[in-house]
C-alpha positions in Angstrom: 0.0 0.0 0.0 1.0 3.7 -0.5 2.1 4.2 3.1 5.9 4.7 3.5 8.3 5.8 6.2 11.8 7.1 6.0 14.7 4.7 6.1 16.4 7.0 8.6 15.5 9.3 11.5 17.1 12.3 13.1 17.3 13.3 16.8 17.0 17.1 16.4 18.4 19.2 19.2 15.6 20.8 21.3 17.2 24.2 21.7 17.0 27.6 20.2 17.9 28.1 16.5 20.8 30.4 17.1 22.6 28.1 19.6 22.1 25.3 17.2 23.6 27.3 14.3 26.5 28.8 16.1 27.6 26.6 18.9 29.1 23.8 16.7 29.3 22.7 13.1 27.2 19.9 11.8 30.4 17.8 11.5 34.0 18.8 11.4 34.8 16.9 8.2 34.0 19.0 5.1 33.5 22.3 6.9 35.5 25.4 6.0 38.0 26.9 8.5 36.5 29.4 11.0 38.5 32.3 9.5 37.2 31.6 6.0 34.3 33.8 4.7 31.2 31.7 4.6 28.7 34.3 3.3 29.7 36.1 0.1 28.0 38.5 -2.2 27.5 38.0 -6.0 26.5 41.6 -6.3 29.7 43.2 -5.0 33.1 41.7 -6.0 35.0 44.3 -3.9 33.4 43.5 -0.5 34.8 40.8 1.8 32.4 38.2 3.0 31.5 37.2 6.6 33.1 34.4 8.5 31.0 32.5 11.0 32.3 34.6 13.9 31.6 37.8 12.1 28.1 36.7 11.3 27.6 35.8 15.0 29.0 39.2 16.1 26.6 41.1 13.8 23.6 39.0 14.9 24.4 39.6 18.6 24.7 43.3 18.1 21.5 43.6 16.1 19.7 41.5 18.7 21.0 43.7 21.5 19.9 46.8 19.7 16.4 45.5 19.0 16.1 44.3 22.6 16.8 47.8 23.8 13.9 48.9 21.6 11.6 46.5 23.3 11.4 44.0 20.4 11.5 40.9 22.6 8.3 38.9 22.2 7.1 41.0 19.2 6.9 40.4 15.5 9.5 42.2 13.3 9.4 42.4 9.4 12.3 42.2 7.0 10.9 43.6 3.7 11.8 44.1 0.1 14.6 43.3 -2.4 17.2 41.4 -0.4 21.0 41.8 -0.2 23.7 40.0 1.7 22.9 41.6 5.0 19.2 40.5 5.0 20.0 37.0 6.5 21.9 38.7 9.3 19.0 41.0 10.0 16.7 38.0 10.2 18.9 36.2 12.7 19.3 39.5 14.6 15.5 39.7 15.0 15.5 36.2 16.5 18.4 37.1 18.7 16.3 39.8 20.2 13.7 37.2 21.3 11.3 38.3 18.6 9.9 36.4 15.6 10.6 37.5 12.1 8.4 37.8 9.0 10.1 38.0 5.6 8.1 39.7 2.9 8.8 40.1 -0.8 8.3 43.6 -2.3 4.9 44.5 -3.5 2.3 47.3 -3.6 2.1 49.6 -0.6 -1.5 48.4 0.1 -0.2 44.9 0.6 2.5 46.0 3.0 0.0 48.0 5.0 -2.2 45.0 5.2 0.6 42.7 6.3 1.9 45.1 8.9 -1.5 45.4 10.4 -2.0 41.6 10.3 1.2 41.1 12.3 0.7 44.1 14.6 4.3 44.9 13.6 6.0 48.3 14.4 9.7 47.5 13.5 10.7 47.1 9.9 14.0 46.4 8.1 14.0 47.3 4.4 16.2 47.7 1.4 17.3 51.2 0.2 15.2 51.0 -3.0 12.0 50.3 -0.9 12.4 53.4 1.4 9.6 55.5 0.0 7.1 52.7 0.0 8.0 51.6 3.5 7.8 55.2 4.8 4.3 55.6 3.2 3.1 52.4 4.8 4.6 53.3 8.2 3.0 56.8 8.2 -0.4 55.2 7.4 -0.1 53.0 10.5 1.6 55.7 12.7 4.8 53.6 13.0 7.6 56.1 14.1 10.4 56.6 11.6 13.0 55.7 14.2 11.7 52.1 14.2 12.4 51.7 10.5 15.9 50.4 9.5 17.4 50.6 6.1 19.6 47.6 5.3 22.2 48.0 2.5 25.5 46.1 1.9 27.3 48.1 4.6 27.2 47.9 8.4 28.4 51.5 9.0 25.6 53.9 8.4 27.4 57.1 9.4 27.7 58.4 5.8 24.4 57.0 4.4 22.1 59.7 3.1 19.0 60.1 5.2 20.5 58.5 8.3 20.3 61.7 10.3 17.4 63.6 8.9 14.7 62.4 11.2 13.7 59.7 8.8 14.4 55.9 9.0 17.7 54.9 10.5 20.5 52.8 8.9 20.6 49.4 10.5 24.2 50.2 11.6 22.6 52.3 14.3 21.6 49.0 16.1 25.1 47.6 15.8 26.6 50.7 17.5 24.4 50.4 20.6 26.3 49.6 23.8 26.5 46.0 25.1 26.3 44.2 21.8 29.6 42.4 22.1 28.5 40.8 25.4 24.9 40.3 24.6 23.4 36.8 25.0 20.4 35.8 23.0 17.6 34.0 24.9 18.4 30.3 25.4 15.3 28.2 25.1 14.3 25.1 27.0 13.1 22.1 25.0 9.5 23.0 25.6 10.1 26.6 24.6 12.0 25.5 21.4 9.0 23.5 20.3 6.5 26.3 20.8 8.4 29.6 20.3 7.9 31.1 16.8 11.1 32.0 15.0 9.9 32.7 11.5 6.5 33.7 10.0 6.5 32.9 6.3 3.8 33.3 3.7 2.7 30.1 1.9 2.1 29.6 -1.8 -1.6 29.0 -1.0 -2.0 25.2 -0.4 -5.7 25.5 0.6 -6.6 28.7 -1.2 -5.1 32.2 -0.5 -1.6 32.7 0.9 -1.4 32.2 4.7 1.2 32.9 7.3 2.9 29.8 8.6 4.5 30.0 12.1 7.7 28.0 12.1 9.2 27.2 15.5 12.9 27.0 16.5 12.6 23.2 16.9 10.8 22.8 13.6 13.5 24.7 11.6 16.3 22.8 13.3 14.6 19.5 12.4 14.3 20.6 8.8 18.0 21.5 8.6 19.0 18.2 10.3 16.8 16.2 7.9 18.3 17.7 4.8 21.9 17.6 6.0 21.7 13.9 7.0 20.3 13.0 3.6 22.8 15.1 1.7 25.7 13.6 3.7 24.8 10.0 2.6 27.5 10.8 0.1 30.9 11.9 1.3 31.2 15.7 1.2 34.2 18.1 1.1 34.2 21.8 1.5 31.0 22.8 -0.2 30.1 26.1 -1.8 26.4 26.8 -2.4 24.9 29.1 -4.9 21.2 29.3 -4.2 19.0 31.3 -6.6 15.6 30.6 -5.0 13.4 33.5 -3.9 14.8 35.0 -0.7 11.5 35.2 1.2 10.8 31.5 0.7 11.6 28.4 2.8 13.8 27.0 0.1 16.3 29.9 0.2 16.2 30.4 4.0 17.1 26.8 4.6 19.2 25.8 1.7 20.7 29.2 0.9 21.6 30.3 4.4 20.8 28.3 7.6 21.9 24.9 6.3 25.3 26.1 5.0 25.8 28.2 8.2 25.3 25.1 10.3 27.5 22.9 8.1 30.1 25.7 7.7 29.7 25.5 3.9 30.2 28.7 1.9 27.1 30.3 0.5 26.9 33.0 -2.3 24.2 35.5 -1.9 22.7 35.9 -5.4 21.8 39.0 -7.4 19.1 39.4 -10.0 19.7 36.9 -12.7 21.6 38.1 -15.7 23.5 35.5 -17.8 26.8 37.4 -17.9 26.7 38.1 -14.1 25.6 34.6 -13.4 28.6 33.2 -15.3 31.0 35.6 -13.6 29.7 34.5 -10.2 30.2 30.8 -11.1 33.8 31.5 -12.4 34.7 33.5 -9.3 33.3 31.3 -6.5 33.4 27.9 -8.2 30.2 26.6 -6.4 29.8 22.8 -6.0 26.1 22.9 -5.3 23.8 25.0 -7.5 20.1 25.7 -6.8 17.8 27.0 -9.5 14.0 27.4 -9.7 12.4 25.9 -12.8 12.2 29.1 -14.9 16.0 29.8 -14.3 16.9 26.2 -15.3 15.1 26.8 -18.6 16.8 30.2 -19.1 20.3 28.8 -18.3 19.7 25.9 -20.7 18.7 28.4 -23.4 21.7 30.8 -22.8 24.5 28.3 -22.2 24.5 25.6 -24.9 27.8 24.0 -24.1 29.4 22.7 -20.9 29.8 25.8 -18.7 29.9 24.8 -15.0 32.8 22.5 -14.3 32.9 23.1 -10.5 29.1 22.2 -10.0 28.5 18.7 -8.9 24.8 18.9 -7.9 21.9 21.0 -9.1 18.7 21.2 -7.1 15.5 22.5 -8.6 11.8 22.5 -7.5 8.9 24.7 -6.7 7.1 23.4 -9.8 6.7 20.1 -11.7 10.0 19.5 -13.4 9.8 17.3 -16.6 12.5 14.7 -16.9 13.4 16.0 -20.3 14.7 19.2 -18.6 16.7 17.2 -16.1 18.1 14.9 -18.8 19.1 17.9 -21.0 21.0 19.5 -18.1 22.8 16.3 -17.2 23.7 15.6 -20.8 25.0 19.1 -21.5 26.6 20.2 -18.2 27.5 16.8 -16.7 26.4 17.6 -13.1 23.5 15.7 -11.6 20.2 17.6 -11.4 17.6 16.6 -8.8 14.1 17.8 -8.3 12.9 18.3 -4.7 9.5 18.5 -3.0 8.4 20.4 0.1 6.2 23.1 1.6 6.6 26.2 3.8 4.5 24.4 6.4 7.1 21.7 7.1 10.2 22.1 5.0 11.5 19.6 2.5 9.8 16.2 2.2 11.7 14.3 -0.5 15.2 14.5 -2.2 16.6 12.1 -4.7 19.3 9.7 -3.4 22.6 11.6 -3.7 24.4 8.3 -4.4 22.3 7.5 -7.4 21.9 9.1 -10.9 18.4 10.5 -11.5 16.8 8.6 -14.4 13.2 9.9 -14.4 11.0 12.6 -13.0 11.0 11.4 -9.4 11.3 13.9 -6.6 13.2 11.2 -4.6 12.7 9.4 -1.4 11.5 10.7 2.0 13.9 12.6 4.1 14.6 11.3 7.6 11.8 11.3 10.2 9.0 11.5 7.7 6.0 9.5 6.8 3.8 9.7 3.7 0.7 8.2 2.3 -1.4 8.4 -0.9 -5.1 8.5 -0.3 -8.2 8.5 -2.5 -11.0 11.0 -2.6 -12.8 9.3 0.3 -9.6 9.0 2.4 -8.9 5.4 1.5 -5.3 4.2 1.3 -4.3 3.7 -2.3 -2.0 1.0 -3.7 1.5 1.4 -5.1 1.4 3.2 -8.4 -2.0 4.8 -8.0 -2.4 8.5 -8.2 -4.0 10.2 -5.2 -3.8 12.9 -2.5 -0.3 13.3 -0.9 -0.4 13.3 2.9 2.8 13.9 4.9 3.6 13.6 8.7 6.7 14.8 10.5 7.6 16.1 14.0 9.0 19.2 12.4 5.7 20.8 11.3 4.6 24.4 11.6 2.9 25.6 14.8 0.0 26.6 12.6 -1.3 29.4 10.4 -1.0 32.7 12.3 -4.4 33.6 13.8 -6.2 31.1 11.5 -7.2 28.0 13.6 -9.9 26.9 11.1 -7.5 26.9 8.2 -4.9 25.1 10.3 -7.4 22.4 11.2 -8.4 22.0 7.5 -4.7 21.4 6.6 -3.5 19.3 9.5 -5.5 16.3 10.7 -6.0 15.5 14.4 -3.3 12.8 14.1 -0.8 15.1 12.5 -1.0 14.4 8.8 -0.5 17.4 6.5 -2.9 17.6 3.5 -0.5 18.9 1.0 -3.0 19.6 -1.7 -0.8 17.8 -4.2 -1.5 14.8 -6.4 1.1 12.1 -6.7 2.1 8.4 -6.5 4.8 6.2 -5.0 6.6 3.4 -6.9 7.7 0.0 -5.5 11.1 1.6 -4.5 9.4 4.3 -2.3 10.2 6.9 -4.9 7.8 9.9 -5.1 6.3 11.4 -8.2 4.3 14.6 -7.9 2.0 15.2 -10.9 0.2 18.4 -10.0 -2.0 20.3 -7.6 -5.4 19.0 -6.6 -7.0 22.3 -7.7 -5.4 22.0 -11.1 -6.9 18.6 -12.1 -8.8 18.0 -15.3 -11.2 15.1 -15.9 -10.3 13.6 -19.3 -12.2 10.5 -20.4 -12.8 9.6 -16.8 -9.1 10.0 -15.7 -7.7 12.7 -13.6 -4.9 14.6 -15.5 -3.0 17.5 -14.0 -2.4 20.8 -15.7 1.4 20.1 -15.2 1.2 16.9 -17.1 -0.5 18.6 -20.1 2.0 21.5 -19.9 4.9 19.0 -20.0 3.5 17.4 -23.1 3.0 20.7 -24.9 6.5 21.9 -24.0 7.9 19.1 -26.1 7.2 21.1 -29.2 10.4 22.9 -30.3 8.6 26.2 -31.1 7.0 26.6 -27.6 9.0 28.4 -25.0 6.5 28.3 -22.1 2.9 27.3 -21.5 0.2 27.6 -18.9 -2.8 25.3 -18.8 -5.8 26.8 -16.9 -9.4 25.6 -16.3 -11.0 27.9 -18.8 -13.0 26.7 -21.9 -13.3 28.3 -25.3 -15.9 27.0 -27.7 -16.4 24.0 -25.4 -12.7 23.0 -25.2 -10.1 23.5 -22.4 -7.4 25.9 -23.5 -3.6 26.4 -22.9 -1.9 29.8 -23.2 1.5 29.5 -24.9 
């Protein structure tokens, strides 16, 4: 039957996220030396990166400054187009004893709505978002001195606007007294399981986007799951170049927290441009590359000969990845491409086995400490190979949707199963195959066919660059926009 459990389990530390990240590396073998920069910027070739001790120092100072402003126990937002210092601001918020919401740039009306939803009165933002943030803050009567501009510097003395009564440069927090000796709140096991560290907007599993509360323990478990699986193959000093969206769980785990724990290098990306992308690859020689589906397609179109000799593994996800795309990458560039599967609500669920070559469209096997089942429309357990609704269970699940108990109950069953909203199946080797979203199914001659499956077929045509299949009919027929 389609009920499977991980081959492995993890015993995740029941502590606070910062103690977990900074107190010791995941393992000594394969980590970079303490003095080596771990966080580097693709946008600025002239700036030096941060070592683990430098990251810790900045995080403590930001935490101390925010604590002096009364941030402990509150919700703080990090907003807008990210740069290399955004991850440090996020951890600084957590160091203050607060929880952090990460929000992508959007219309001012959306920002006002989100700030009101969170009851948030402290905001970190990028320089280019200053006017929009100030407008939203004025609407909500948030004082300018509780707005902090985060650029690629940590010294705000010479930054325009830092002393005009408007928002402050985030370097103001670093200069507050006591930062070097500050200690972030150390959590008990019970507190680690219940204290919210991050509030992240979902992609809308059961309708509109919701705000998932991720606890310290849940995030630690997600990192442990992924690292244990990744280290099934012997690793050396890894360098990660993650091009996922900054405000999403994929980047925050794979692009920052996981490499920080493992003491791998990570390259903070800039907006994708083929020339800049290649320069970053040549400069930093990453071993592990992460690209969303649309960037995989763009890289394949721009680089038609082997171009990334240092890259050993490529991760992609966030959408259905056709095997033809994976095969094309592996044939052209030589590195193994793997499609992953997960959700904001509980991290990553499946990864392909790193010791095996990917030969089809599988998203892999369950990560440690996970269970999964495939059920029918009436909740019945389906057989191996049958398509149905994907349910997942793990101890590292979200606390719930912020202030939405009914939506939480609709997504998580009483016995802990997450209704993912995805349709998929499992083969006889416990490999997972995700075919689409429940809300994107079409009934064709009595069979359920997902929009993603139709899109994959249409994309085989050499003259079609992209396609979107949607449930709209024209002249009695379903249509696809190409």
